[in-house]
C-alpha positions as CSV (number, residue, x, y, z in Angstrom):
1,X,68.9,115.0,67.8
2,X,71.3,112.1,68.5
3,X,75.0,113.0,68.9
4,X,78.3,111.2,68.6
5,X,79.5,109.8,71.9
6,X,83.2,109.9,72.9
7,X,84.2,108.0,76.1
8,X,87.5,109.0,77.8
9,X,89.0,108.1,81.2
10,X,89.0,111.4,83.1
11,X,86.4,114.2,83.6
12,X,89.0,116.9,83.1
13,X,90.0,115.4,79.8
14,X,86.4,115.1,78.7
15,X,85.8,118.9,79.2
16,X,89.0,119.7,77.2
17,X,88.1,117.4,74.3
18,X,84.5,118.5,74.1
19,X,85.6,122.1,73.4
20,X,87.5,120.9,70.3
21,X,84.8,118.6,68.9
22,X,81.9,121.0,68.8
23,X,78.1,120.6,69.2
24,X,77.8,117.3,67.3
25,X,79.7,115.4,70.0
26,X,79.2,114.7,73.6
27,X,82.2,113.5,75.7
28,X,81.7,111.4,78.8
29,X,84.2,109.9,81.3
30,X,84.5,106.4,82.7
31,X,86.6,107.8,85.6
32,X,89.2,105.1,85.1
33,X,88.6,101.4,85.3
34,X,84.9,100.3,85.4
35,X,85.4,96.6,85.9
36,X,87.8,94.4,87.9
37,X,88.0,90.9,89.4
38,X,85.9,90.7,92.6
39,X,87.6,91.6,95.9
40,X,86.1,88.7,97.9
41,X,87.6,85.8,95.9
42,X,90.4,85.3,93.5
43,X,88.3,85.7,90.4
44,X,90.6,83.5,88.3
45,X,89.5,80.0,87.1
46,X,92.8,78.2,87.3
47,X,91.3,74.9,85.9
48,X,89.8,76.7,82.9
49,X,92.9,78.3,81.3
50,X,93.0,81.1,84.0
51,X,89.8,82.6,82.7
52,X,89.1,85.8,84.8
53,X,85.8,86.8,86.2
54,X,85.0,90.5,85.9
55,X,82.4,92.6,87.7
56,X,81.5,96.2,87.5
57,X,83.0,98.0,90.5
58,X,80.4,99.1,93.1
59,X,81.5,102.7,92.9
60,X,81.1,102.6,89.0
61,X,77.6,101.2,88.7
62,X,76.1,104.7,88.4
63,X,78.8,105.7,85.8
64,X,78.1,102.6,83.7
65,X,74.3,103.1,83.8
66,X,74.8,106.7,82.6
67,X,77.2,105.6,79.8
68,X,74.7,102.9,78.7
69,X,71.9,105.4,78.5
70,X,74.1,107.8,76.4
71,X,75.3,104.9,74.2
72,X,71.7,103.9,73.3
73,X,70.9,107.3,71.9
74,X,74.3,108.0,70.3
75,X,74.7,108.0,66.5
76,X,78.3,106.8,66.7
77,X,80.5,105.8,69.7
78,X,84.3,106.4,70.0
79,X,86.4,104.8,72.7
80,X,89.1,107.3,73.5
81,X,90.8,106.0,76.6
82,X,94.6,106.5,77.2
83,X,97.0,105.1,74.6
84,X,98.9,102.6,76.8
85,X,98.0,99.0,77.7
86,X,95.9,100.0,80.7
87,X,93.9,102.4,78.5
88,X,93.4,99.7,75.9
89,X,92.1,97.4,78.6
90,X,89.7,100.1,79.9
91,X,88.4,100.5,76.3
92,X,87.8,96.7,76.0
93,X,86.0,96.6,79.4
94,X,83.8,99.5,78.2
95,X,83.0,97.6,75.0
96,X,82.0,94.5,77.1
97,X,80.1,96.3,79.8
98,X,78.2,98.5,77.4
99,X,77.5,95.6,75.0
100,X,79.2,97.5,72.1
101,X,80.0,96.0,68.7
102,X,83.6,94.6,68.4
103,X,84.1,97.1,65.5
104,X,83.4,100.1,67.8
105,X,85.9,102.8,66.7
106,X,88.9,103.1,69.0
107,X,90.9,106.4,68.8
108,X,94.2,107.3,70.4
109,X,96.2,110.6,70.5
110,X,99.5,111.6,72.2
111,X,98.3,115.1,72.9
112,X,95.0,116.8,73.6
113,X,94.9,119.4,70.9
114,X,92.3,120.2,68.3
115,X,94.5,118.9,65.5
116,X,95.4,115.6,67.3
117,X,91.7,115.0,68.3
118,X,90.4,115.8,64.8
119,X,93.0,113.5,63.2
120,X,92.2,110.7,65.6
121,X,88.4,110.9,64.8
122,X,89.2,110.7,61.0
123,X,91.5,107.7,61.5
124,X,89.9,105.3,64.1
125,X,91.0,101.7,64.6
126,X,89.5,98.8,66.5
127,X,90.5,97.6,70.0
128,X,94.0,96.0,69.9
129,X,93.3,92.6,71.7
130,X,97.0,91.9,71.9
131,X,97.5,95.0,74.2
132,X,94.4,93.9,76.2
133,X,95.8,90.4,76.6
134,X,99.2,91.8,77.8
135,X,97.4,93.9,80.4
136,X,95.2,90.9,81.4
137,X,98.2,88.6,81.8
138,X,99.9,91.1,84.1
139,X,96.7,91.6,86.1
140,X,96.0,87.9,86.5
141,X,99.5,87.0,87.6
142,X,99.4,89.9,90.1
143,X,96.1,88.6,91.4
144,X,97.4,85.0,91.7
145,X,100.5,86.2,93.6
146,X,98.5,88.5,95.9
147,X,95.8,85.9,96.8
148,X,98.2,82.9,97.3
149,X,101.2,84.4,99.0
150,X,99.5,87.0,101.3
151,X,97.9,84.4,103.6
152,X,101.3,82.7,103.9
153,X,102.9,86.0,104.9
154,X,100.2,86.8,107.4
155,X,100.8,83.5,109.2
156,X,104.6,83.5,109.0
157,X,105.8,87.2,109.4
158,X,104.3,89.7,111.8
159,X,103.6,93.0,110.0
160,X,103.9,91.6,106.5
161,X,100.8,92.7,104.7
162,X,101.4,91.4,101.2
163,X,104.0,90.6,98.6
164,X,103.9,91.5,94.9
165,X,105.5,90.4,91.7
166,X,106.9,93.9,91.2
167,X,106.8,95.5,94.6
168,X,108.9,92.7,96.2
169,X,112.0,93.2,94.0
170,X,111.8,96.9,94.8
171,X,111.8,96.2,98.5
172,X,114.8,93.8,97.9
173,X,116.7,96.6,96.2
174,X,116.3,98.9,99.2
175,X,117.2,96.2,101.7
176,X,120.3,95.1,99.7
177,X,121.5,98.7,99.4
178,X,121.1,99.1,103.2
179,X,123.1,96.0,103.9
180,X,125.8,97.1,101.5
181,X,126.0,100.4,103.5
182,X,126.1,98.6,106.8
183,X,128.9,96.2,105.6
184,X,131.0,99.1,104.2
185,X,134.2,99.6,106.1
186,X,135.4,103.2,105.4
187,X,139.0,103.5,104.2
188,X,140.7,106.8,104.9
189,X,143.1,108.6,102.6
190,X,144.7,112.1,102.6
191,X,143.8,114.3,99.7
192,X,146.1,117.3,99.0
193,X,145.0,120.7,97.7
194,X,147.2,123.8,97.5
195,X,147.2,127.4,96.4
196,X,150.1,128.6,94.3
197,X,151.0,132.0,92.7
198,X,152.7,132.9,89.4
199,X,155.2,135.7,88.7
200,X,152.3,138.2,88.5
201,X,151.1,137.1,92.0
202,X,148.0,135.6,90.5
203,X,146.4,132.7,92.4
204,X,146.2,129.1,91.0
205,X,144.2,126.3,92.8
206,X,145.8,122.9,92.4
207,X,145.3,119.3,93.6
208,X,147.8,116.5,93.9
209,X,147.8,113.6,91.5
210,X,148.0,111.1,94.3
211,X,146.2,110.4,97.6
212,X,148.2,109.2,100.7
213,X,147.1,106.2,102.6
214,X,148.5,107.3,106.0
215,X,149.0,110.5,108.0
216,X,152.8,109.7,108.1
217,X,153.1,109.8,104.3
218,X,151.0,113.0,104.1
219,X,153.2,114.7,106.7
220,X,156.4,113.5,105.0
221,X,155.1,115.0,101.7
222,X,154.3,118.3,103.5
223,X,157.8,118.6,104.8
224,X,159.3,117.8,101.4
225,X,157.0,120.4,99.7
226,X,158.4,123.3,101.8
227,X,161.8,122.6,100.2
228,X,160.6,121.7,96.7
229,X,160.7,123.7,93.5
230,X,157.4,124.0,91.6
231,X,157.8,124.2,87.9
232,X,155.1,124.2,85.2
233,X,155.7,121.1,83.2
234,X,152.8,121.1,80.7
235,X,150.0,123.4,79.6
236,X,147.3,121.8,77.5
237,X,144.4,123.7,76.0
238,X,141.9,121.8,73.8
239,X,138.3,122.4,72.7
240,X,135.5,120.4,74.2
241,X,131.8,120.2,73.9
242,X,128.6,119.3,75.8
243,X,125.6,117.9,74.0
244,X,122.0,118.3,75.2
245,X,120.1,115.5,76.8
246,X,117.2,113.8,75.0
247,X,113.6,115.0,75.7
248,X,111.9,113.6,78.7
249,X,110.5,110.1,79.1
250,X,108.6,109.1,82.2
251,X,111.6,108.0,84.3
252,X,113.9,111.0,83.4
253,X,111.1,113.5,84.1
254,X,110.6,111.9,87.5
255,X,114.4,112.1,88.2
256,X,114.9,115.6,87.0
257,X,111.8,116.9,88.8
258,X,113.2,115.3,92.0
259,X,116.7,116.8,91.6
260,X,115.7,120.3,90.4
261,X,112.3,120.9,91.9
262,X,112.3,118.5,94.9
263,X,109.1,116.7,93.7
264,X,108.2,113.2,94.8
265,X,107.6,110.6,92.0
266,X,103.9,110.5,92.8
267,X,103.7,114.3,92.9
268,X,105.4,114.6,89.5
269,X,103.1,112.2,87.8
270,X,100.0,113.8,89.3
271,X,101.0,117.3,88.0
272,X,102.1,115.9,84.6
273,X,98.7,114.1,84.3
274,X,96.8,117.4,84.9
275,X,99.0,119.2,82.4
276,X,98.2,116.4,79.8
277,X,94.5,116.6,80.5
278,X,94.6,120.4,80.1
279,X,96.2,119.9,76.7
280,X,99.5,121.5,77.7
281,X,101.8,118.5,77.2
282,X,101.9,115.1,75.4
283,X,101.1,111.8,77.2
284,X,103.2,111.5,80.3
285,X,103.6,107.7,80.5
286,X,106.1,106.9,77.8
287,X,109.5,105.3,77.2
288,X,110.0,106.7,73.7
289,X,112.5,109.5,73.0
290,X,110.9,110.2,69.6
291,X,109.6,113.7,68.7
292,X,107.2,114.1,65.8
293,X,108.4,116.0,62.7
294,X,105.8,118.7,63.5
295,X,107.4,119.2,67.0
296,X,111.0,119.2,65.5
297,X,109.9,121.9,63.0
298,X,108.2,124.0,65.6
299,X,111.3,123.8,67.8
300,X,113.4,124.9,64.9
301,X,111.3,128.0,64.3
302,X,111.2,128.9,68.0
303,X,115.0,128.5,68.4
304,X,116.0,130.5,65.3
305,X,113.6,133.3,66.0
306,X,114.7,133.6,69.7
307,X,118.5,132.8,69.5
308,X,119.6,132.6,65.9
309,X,120.5,129.9,63.4
310,X,123.7,129.0,65.0
311,X,121.8,127.8,68.1
312,X,119.7,125.3,66.2
313,X,120.6,121.6,65.4
314,X,117.9,119.2,64.5
315,X,118.2,115.9,66.5
316,X,116.3,112.6,66.3
317,X,116.7,110.4,69.3
318,X,116.3,106.7,69.3
319,X,115.4,104.7,72.4
320,X,117.8,101.9,73.4
321,X,115.0,99.9,75.2
322,X,113.7,97.1,73.0
323,X,110.2,97.4,74.5
324,X,109.9,101.1,73.8
325,X,107.0,102.1,71.6
326,X,108.5,104.5,69.0
327,X,105.1,105.4,67.5
328,X,104.6,107.2,70.8
329,X,106.4,110.5,71.6
330,X,108.6,111.8,74.3
331,X,107.0,114.2,76.9
332,X,106.9,117.6,75.3
333,X,104.7,120.8,75.3
334,X,101.9,120.7,72.7
335,X,102.7,124.3,71.7
336,X,106.4,125.3,71.7
337,X,105.5,129.0,71.2
338,X,104.4,129.0,74.8
339,X,107.3,128.9,77.3
340,X,104.7,129.6,80.1
341,X,101.0,129.0,80.4
342,X,98.8,131.5,82.2
343,X,96.6,130.2,85.0
344,X,98.8,127.3,86.2
345,X,99.6,127.0,89.9
346,X,103.2,127.4,91.0
347,X,104.1,123.7,90.9
348,X,102.5,123.0,87.5
349,X,104.3,126.1,86.1
350,X,107.6,124.8,87.3
351,X,107.1,121.4,85.9
352,X,105.8,122.7,82.6
353,X,108.9,125.1,82.3
354,X,111.2,122.1,82.9
355,X,109.5,120.1,80.1
356,X,109.5,123.1,77.8
357,X,113.2,123.9,78.3
358,X,114.3,120.3,78.0
359,X,112.4,119.9,74.7
360,X,113.8,123.0,73.2
361,X,117.3,122.3,74.4
362,X,117.2,118.8,72.8
363,X,117.0,120.5,69.3
364,X,119.8,123.0,70.0
365,X,123.6,123.2,69.2
366,X,126.3,121.7,71.4
367,X,127.8,124.0,74.0
368,X,131.5,124.8,73.0
369,X,134.1,124.9,75.8
370,X,137.8,125.5,76.1
371,X,139.5,123.1,78.6
372,X,142.9,123.8,80.0
373,X,145.0,121.4,82.0
374,X,148.2,122.5,83.8
375,X,150.7,120.0,85.1
376,X,153.2,121.2,87.7
377,X,156.3,119.1,88.7
378,X,157.5,118.9,92.3
379,X,161.3,118.6,92.6
380,X,162.4,115.4,94.4
381,X,158.9,113.9,94.2
382,X,157.1,111.5,91.8
383,X,153.8,113.2,92.3
384,X,152.7,116.4,90.5
385,X,150.1,119.1,91.0
386,X,147.2,119.5,88.5
387,X,145.1,122.6,87.7
388,X,142.0,122.4,85.5
389,X,140.2,125.3,83.9
390,X,137.1,125.4,81.7
391,X,135.6,128.4,79.8
392,X,132.4,128.5,77.9
393,X,133.1,129.8,74.4
394,X,129.6,129.2,72.9
395,X,126.5,128.5,75.1
396,X,124.5,126.5,72.6
397,X,121.7,124.6,74.4
398,X,123.0,125.9,77.7
399,X,121.4,129.2,76.8
400,X,118.1,127.5,77.6
401,X,118.8,124.6,79.9
402,X,121.2,124.1,82.8
403,X,123.3,127.2,82.2
404,X,126.8,126.6,83.7
405,X,128.4,130.1,83.9
406,X,129.0,129.7,87.6
407,X,131.2,126.7,86.8
408,X,133.5,128.6,84.5
409,X,137.0,128.5,85.8
410,X,139.5,130.8,84.1
411,X,143.1,130.1,84.9
412,X,145.8,132.8,85.2
413,X,148.3,133.3,82.4
414,X,150.8,130.5,82.7
415,X,153.5,129.1,80.4
416,X,155.6,126.0,80.4
417,X,158.8,126.3,82.7
418,X,157.2,129.0,84.8
419,X,158.3,128.8,88.5
420,X,155.4,128.9,90.9
421,X,155.3,129.7,94.6
422,X,153.5,127.8,97.4
423,X,151.0,130.0,99.3
424,X,149.3,127.3,101.5
425,X,148.4,123.6,101.4
426,X,145.8,121.4,103.1
427,X,146.1,117.6,103.3
428,X,142.7,116.5,104.7
429,X,141.8,113.0,105.7
430,X,138.7,111.8,103.8
431,X,136.8,108.5,104.0
432,X,135.6,106.2,101.3
433,X,131.8,106.2,101.0
434,X,129.4,103.3,100.6
435,X,126.9,103.5,97.7
436,X,124.3,106.2,98.5
437,X,120.8,105.3,99.7
438,X,118.1,105.5,97.1
439,X,115.9,108.5,96.6
440,X,112.6,107.9,94.9
441,X,114.0,109.2,91.6
442,X,117.2,107.1,91.8
443,X,115.2,104.0,92.6
444,X,113.0,104.6,89.5
445,X,116.2,104.9,87.4
446,X,117.5,101.6,88.9
447,X,114.3,99.6,88.2
448,X,114.1,101.1,84.7
449,X,117.7,100.0,83.9
450,X,117.0,96.5,85.3
451,X,113.8,96.2,83.2
452,X,111.6,95.3,86.2
453,X,109.1,98.1,85.5
454,X,107.4,100.1,82.8
455,X,106.5,103.8,82.6
456,X,102.9,103.2,83.7
457,X,104.0,101.3,86.8
458,X,107.0,103.4,88.1
459,X,105.1,105.7,90.4
460,X,102.8,102.9,91.7
461,X,105.8,100.7,92.5
462,X,107.5,103.4,94.6
463,X,104.4,104.4,96.5
464,X,103.1,100.9,97.2
465,X,106.2,99.8,99.1
466,X,105.9,102.8,101.3
467,X,102.1,102.3,101.8
468,X,102.8,98.7,102.8
469,X,105.3,100.0,105.4
470,X,108.2,98.1,103.9
471,X,110.1,101.2,103.0
472,X,110.1,104.7,104.6
473,X,111.2,108.0,103.2
474,X,113.1,109.7,106.0
475,X,115.4,112.5,106.9
476,X,118.0,111.6,109.5
477,X,120.7,113.4,111.3
478,X,124.3,112.4,110.9
479,X,126.9,111.6,113.6
480,X,130.1,113.4,114.5
481,X,133.4,112.0,113.3
482,X,136.9,113.2,113.8
483,X,139.4,113.6,110.9
484,X,143.0,114.6,110.7
485,X,144.3,117.6,108.7
486,X,147.9,118.7,107.9
487,X,148.2,122.4,106.8
488,X,151.0,124.6,105.6
489,X,150.5,128.3,106.2
490,X,153.2,131.1,106.2
491,X,155.8,128.4,105.8
492,X,154.8,126.5,108.9
493,X,153.3,123.0,109.2
494,X,150.5,122.3,111.6
495,X,148.6,119.1,112.5
496,X,144.9,119.5,113.4
497,X,142.1,117.2,114.6
498,X,138.7,118.4,113.4
499,X,135.2,117.1,113.4
500,X,132.6,116.7,110.7
501,X,129.0,115.4,110.5
502,X,128.7,112.2,108.5
503,X,125.8,110.1,107.4
504,X,123.1,112.8,107.4
505,X,120.3,111.9,104.9
506,X,117.5,113.9,103.4
507,X,114.4,112.3,101.9
508,X,116.1,108.9,101.4
509,X,114.5,105.5,101.4
510,X,115.2,103.2,104.3
511,X,113.9,99.6,104.8
512,X,111.8,98.9,107.8
513,X,112.5,95.9,110.1
514,X,109.7,93.8,108.5
515,X,111.3,94.4,105.1
516,X,114.5,92.5,106.0
517,X,112.4,89.5,107.2
518,X,110.2,89.7,104.1
519,X,113.1,89.8,101.7
520,X,114.9,86.9,103.4
521,X,111.7,84.8,103.5
522,X,111.0,85.4,99.8
523,X,114.6,84.8,98.8
524,X,114.6,81.5,100.6
525,X,111.2,80.3,99.5
526,X,110.1,82.3,96.5
527,X,113.3,83.2,94.7
528,X,111.4,83.7,91.4
529,X,109.0,86.3,92.9
530,X,111.9,88.4,94.1
531,X,114.4,87.6,91.3
532,X,115.4,90.6,89.2
533,X,116.1,88.7,86.0
534,X,112.9,86.7,86.4
535,X,110.8,89.8,86.9
536,X,112.5,91.5,83.9
537,X,111.9,88.4,81.7
538,X,108.2,88.4,82.7
539,X,108.0,92.1,81.6
540,X,109.5,91.1,78.3
541,X,106.9,88.3,78.0
542,X,104.2,90.9,78.5
543,X,105.8,92.9,75.7
544,X,105.8,89.8,73.4
545,X,102.1,89.3,74.1
546,X,101.4,92.9,73.1
547,X,103.7,93.0,70.0
548,X,103.8,89.4,68.6
549,X,100.5,87.8,69.8
550,X,102.3,85.4,72.2
551,X,99.7,83.3,74.1
552,X,98.9,85.1,77.4
553,X,97.6,81.8,78.9
554,X,101.0,80.2,78.3
555,X,102.8,83.0,80.0
556,X,100.5,82.8,83.0
557,X,100.7,79.0,83.2
558,X,104.6,79.0,83.0
559,X,104.6,81.4,86.0
560,X,101.8,79.8,88.1
561,X,102.7,76.1,88.2
562,X,106.2,76.4,89.8
563,X,104.9,79.3,92.0
564,X,102.0,77.2,93.4
565,X,104.3,74.4,94.2
566,X,106.4,76.8,96.3
567,X,103.2,78.0,98.1
568,X,102.4,74.5,99.2
569,X,106.0,73.9,100.5
570,X,106.0,77.2,102.4
571,X,103.0,76.2,104.5
572,X,105.3,73.9,106.6
573,X,107.8,76.7,107.6
574,X,107.8,77.4,111.3
575,X,107.1,81.0,112.4
576,X,110.3,81.0,114.5
577,X,112.4,80.6,111.3
578,X,111.0,83.8,109.8
579,X,111.5,86.3,112.6
580,X,115.2,87.1,112.2
581,X,116.4,86.5,115.8
582,X,119.9,87.8,116.2
583,X,122.2,87.1,119.1
584,X,124.2,90.2,120.2
585,X,126.2,88.9,123.2
586,X,125.9,88.8,127.0
587,X,124.4,91.2,129.5
588,X,127.4,92.2,131.7
589,X,125.2,92.4,134.8
590,X,123.2,89.2,134.6
591,X,125.3,87.2,132.2
592,X,122.2,86.3,130.2
593,X,122.2,86.4,126.4
594,X,121.0,89.6,124.7
595,X,119.1,89.2,121.4
596,X,116.9,91.1,119.0
597,X,114.0,89.9,116.9
598,X,110.8,91.0,115.3
599,X,107.5,90.4,117.0
600,X,103.8,91.3,116.8
601,X,104.3,94.9,117.8
602,X,107.6,95.5,116.0
603,X,111.3,94.9,116.7
604,X,112.4,94.4,120.3
605,X,115.5,93.5,122.3
606,X,115.4,90.6,124.9
607,X,117.6,89.7,127.9
608,X,117.3,86.0,128.7
609,X,115.6,83.0,127.2
610,X,112.0,82.0,127.1
611,X,112.8,78.7,129.0
612,X,114.7,80.4,131.8
613,X,113.4,80.1,135.3
614,X,113.2,83.9,135.5
615,X,111.2,85.5,132.7
616,X,113.2,87.4,130.1
617,X,112.9,91.2,129.9
618,X,112.0,93.1,126.8
619,X,112.6,96.6,125.3
620,X,111.3,98.0,122.0
621,X,113.8,99.2,119.5
622,X,113.6,103.0,118.9
623,X,112.8,104.8,115.6
624,X,115.8,104.5,113.3
625,X,117.1,101.3,114.9
626,X,116.9,98.0,113.2
627,X,117.6,94.4,114.0
628,X,120.3,94.2,111.3
629,X,122.6,96.9,112.7
630,X,121.9,97.4,116.4
631,X,124.9,96.8,118.6
632,X,125.1,95.1,122.0
633,X,125.8,98.5,123.6
634,X,122.8,100.1,121.9
635,X,120.5,97.3,122.9
636,X,121.6,97.4,126.6
637,X,120.8,101.2,126.6
638,X,117.2,100.3,125.8
639,X,116.9,98.5,129.2
640,X,117.8,101.6,131.1
641,X,114.3,102.7,130.4
642,X,111.9,103.5,132.0
643,X,113.9,106.2,133.8
644,X,112.5,107.4,137.2
645,X,112.5,111.2,137.2
646,X,110.8,111.9,140.6
647,X,107.3,112.3,142.1
648,X,104.2,114.4,141.6
649,X,102.9,116.5,144.5
650,X,100.5,113.7,145.4
651,X,103.4,111.2,145.6
652,X,102.9,109.4,142.2
653,X,106.2,108.2,140.6
654,X,107.0,109.9,137.3
655,X,108.8,107.8,134.7
656,X,110.1,108.6,131.2
657,X,110.2,105.9,128.5
658,X,110.0,105.1,124.8
659,X,106.8,103.4,123.5
660,X,105.2,102.3,120.3
661,X,104.0,105.9,119.6
662,X,107.2,107.7,120.6
663,X,108.7,109.0,123.9
664,X,106.4,109.7,126.9
665,X,106.1,110.4,130.6
666,X,104.0,108.2,132.8
667,X,102.5,109.0,136.2
668,X,100.1,106.6,137.8
669,X,98.0,105.3,134.9
670,X,98.3,108.5,132.9
671,X,100.7,109.3,130.0
672,X,102.0,112.5,128.4
673,X,103.8,112.5,125.1
674,X,107.3,114.1,124.9
675,X,107.7,116.4,121.9
676,X,110.9,118.3,122.4
677,X,112.9,116.4,124.9
678,X,114.1,112.8,125.1
679,X,113.4,110.4,128.1
680,X,117.1,110.5,128.9
681,X,117.2,114.3,129.2
682,X,113.8,115.5,130.5
683,X,114.0,117.1,133.9
684,X,111.6,116.9,136.8
685,X,110.6,120.5,136.4
686,X,109.7,120.0,132.7
687,X,107.8,116.8,133.5
688,X,105.7,118.6,136.2
689,X,104.9,121.4,133.7
690,X,103.7,118.8,131.2
691,X,101.7,117.0,133.8
692,X,100.0,120.2,135.0
693,X,99.1,121.1,131.4
694,X,97.6,117.6,130.8
695,X,95.6,117.8,134.1
696,X,94.3,121.2,133.1
697,X,93.3,119.9,129.6
698,X,91.6,116.8,131.2
699,X,89.7,118.9,133.7
700,X,88.3,121.1,130.9
701,X,87.6,118.1,128.8
702,X,85.6,116.1,131.3
703,X,82.0,117.2,131.7
704,X,80.7,114.3,133.7
705,X,81.8,111.0,135.1
706,X,79.7,108.2,136.7
707,X,80.5,106.1,139.8
708,X,81.0,102.4,139.0
709,X,81.0,103.0,135.3
710,X,83.6,103.7,132.6
711,X,81.1,105.9,130.7
712,X,82.0,109.6,130.6
713,X,80.6,112.8,129.0
714,X,83.5,114.7,127.4
715,X,84.2,117.8,125.4
716,X,85.6,117.1,121.9
717,X,86.7,118.9,118.7
718,X,83.1,118.7,117.5
719,X,81.3,119.4,120.7
720,X,80.2,117.3,123.7
721,X,80.1,113.5,123.3
722,X,79.5,110.3,125.3
723,X,82.4,107.8,125.5
724,X,82.0,104.2,126.6
725,X,85.5,104.2,128.2
726,X,87.0,101.7,125.8
727,X,90.2,102.1,123.8
728,X,90.3,102.4,120.0
729,X,90.2,99.0,118.4
730,X,88.7,97.4,121.5
731,X,85.1,98.3,121.2
732,X,85.4,102.1,121.6
733,X,82.2,104.0,120.9
734,X,81.5,107.7,120.9
735,X,78.0,109.3,120.5
736,X,77.6,113.1,119.8
737,X,75.3,114.5,122.5
738,X,73.4,117.0,120.2
739,X,72.7,114.2,117.6
740,X,70.8,112.2,120.2
741,X,69.6,114.7,122.8
742,X,69.4,117.9,120.8
743,X,69.8,121.0,123.0
744,X,69.8,119.1,126.3
745,X,72.6,120.2,128.7
746,X,75.4,117.5,128.6
747,X,76.0,117.9,132.4
748,X,72.3,116.9,133.0
749,X,72.5,113.5,131.3
750,X,71.9,110.4,133.5
751,X,73.9,107.2,133.3
752,X,70.8,105.4,132.0
753,X,70.4,107.9,129.1
754,X,74.1,107.5,128.3
755,X,73.9,103.7,128.2
756,X,70.9,103.8,125.9
757,X,72.6,106.2,123.6
758,X,75.7,104.0,123.4
759,X,73.5,100.9,122.7
760,X,71.7,102.8,120.0
761,X,68.3,102.5,121.8
762,X,67.6,106.3,121.5
763,X,66.8,107.5,118.0
764,X,68.8,110.4,116.8
765,X,66.8,113.6,116.7
766,X,66.2,114.9,113.2
767,X,67.9,118.2,112.4
768,X,65.3,121.1,112.0
769,X,64.8,121.9,108.4
770,X,65.9,125.3,107.3
771,X,63.0,127.4,106.1
772,X,63.3,128.6,102.6
773,X,63.1,132.4,102.4
774,X,60.2,133.7,100.4
775,X,61.4,135.7,97.4
776,X,60.8,139.4,98.0
777,X,58.6,141.1,95.4
778,X,60.0,144.0,93.7
779,X,58.0,147.1,94.0
780,X,56.6,148.3,90.7
């Protein structure tokens, strides 16, 4: 009996939907995209209105064959891919590849529940070609950029793998933020805090209304304060409120999961996708703040039953973004009677709980607060002290989300004209800060506000720039800095110099050296590719194609023609122009110039010039150093390496140094990595211990060596193997002994046998087949 066929994107989703539809339906998965432009060539016919060529991906041929077979015997076919542009494009590719009718029913749903699926089956539509065109325009422009600009970058910038219409502005954001931080000149001021007491000896924490620009001014104030009268000038108490935030959209979920749960953007989207496929939440790629009336009613019932009527307030949020699709919904649980779901792993439970609480809170009353501000005059001075208090009088939505009881600050009983007594005071030097480095989540927020991305692309944008090695997520230690402090205690003034750690970063985004070169090259030669406004306008054009049937070929042409002209001009740029050489000063020993630049193997410092009679000397920059910020002093330190530590017992010189793969010790032609000590600090004793451990490891590793040959028989993780003695990337070849020689003793192998094995002239021995056990007959 033929059944109805429903085609979705993911296997997990297929299983969930099949449960709801019953025996008359079979649900199959395309496992994402089934067709794409070929990898070997551009796949876009520029002369023929940018007509793309599509081919079934090699890893999807079996999937497509299976779907074709199912489609032939199906009574009716439903295309049920995701509801965004990418999903619409997948549905269109399925229709084309499976030779389906143009009227093949297309169904969409925001949540995987029985009600939503049944409703979608009852109300199908056809494929929306405007959405397909919008996705196709984006894909074609990205292909044109990738194919035409990448070869230019390979020739001009060492280490630059590619540039992209969206990824390049993201790299630019990180680079420009880093340059802002480097250019920031900290300004110091002195902030004053004090503890006062009232007539009942109750403590009151206050801060001064003004900051002092110098230590002298701060000290003068401290002396005046010892003699001054402190009188309460004003006590203001007024009601205040806090309103809940809107339910989650893609970007806010990524930001909140990062701040509250420590999840990366990629991790958040992966967990959310699984929750969606399991039917726990609505679709996770959305920029709509809208909640369905069904969800609003369900939230009302849940809030009133758990907390009471006074905690409920129905709210309907509108999205400010012009491109947002209000027919879609915000991210919410599909069943608001379930604050938790059994069977979820710990991370999924945490994210689900966050989504649940945020959704419920969005339909709750404001939190009511009482704010108190006390102003205290200081006799003989223009400044005044201020004390702030805040008390939660009604929790409202805070009962569910982001409860703030720890922030309550109840002030002691104080009236106007009360005289207060100084207990102690601290005037601490603080320094102005540059803008913070981006986290993954704050970078998503930035690109969303600038309009250079869409919910479906946020996670990809952030991970791509890291995969390309233009941006690294890193945790770095800070540096020690001195600051001044003036204190009053027991009626005495003291001046202190203290230290603090500044500049420590955790999981922040840093540009790599090649990122600076890439951004400068693109800004100079391809300003449109890296321009924020240009990229945002192009995203708006894609929206117009999707919403108003704007010609996709026109959008592509308007982009490509000026872009291709720039490609042709860029071919004449010399490689020297692109490698960011920076002069730092003179070497005090030789008097030769010291510079830094980027080369084939990364950033390096150089003493001397290429055309000098004596060849220049080079030293690689260390991890965390970049050509933009390194100082002359730091560069000269690099040339103090390698450092000679001493000698081995056999008289070989031991040196410590930094290399491409980190710090190491060298003795003769052998190397040992340094894990816990730096080349500057490692002692001869430690070096000899590391060398002894390596020699022991090597001795146990080597089974057999041959005279006049680099070939060796070695012990490895997976057993004995033959190695041809060449390094990785330079013709290295390993052959597992047991695969070729079976049970033969590795130590008995001859050089001739090893050579033949390396050259593939000995056939691998077949593994003996395991005998099937005969089923034992049960005794009657």
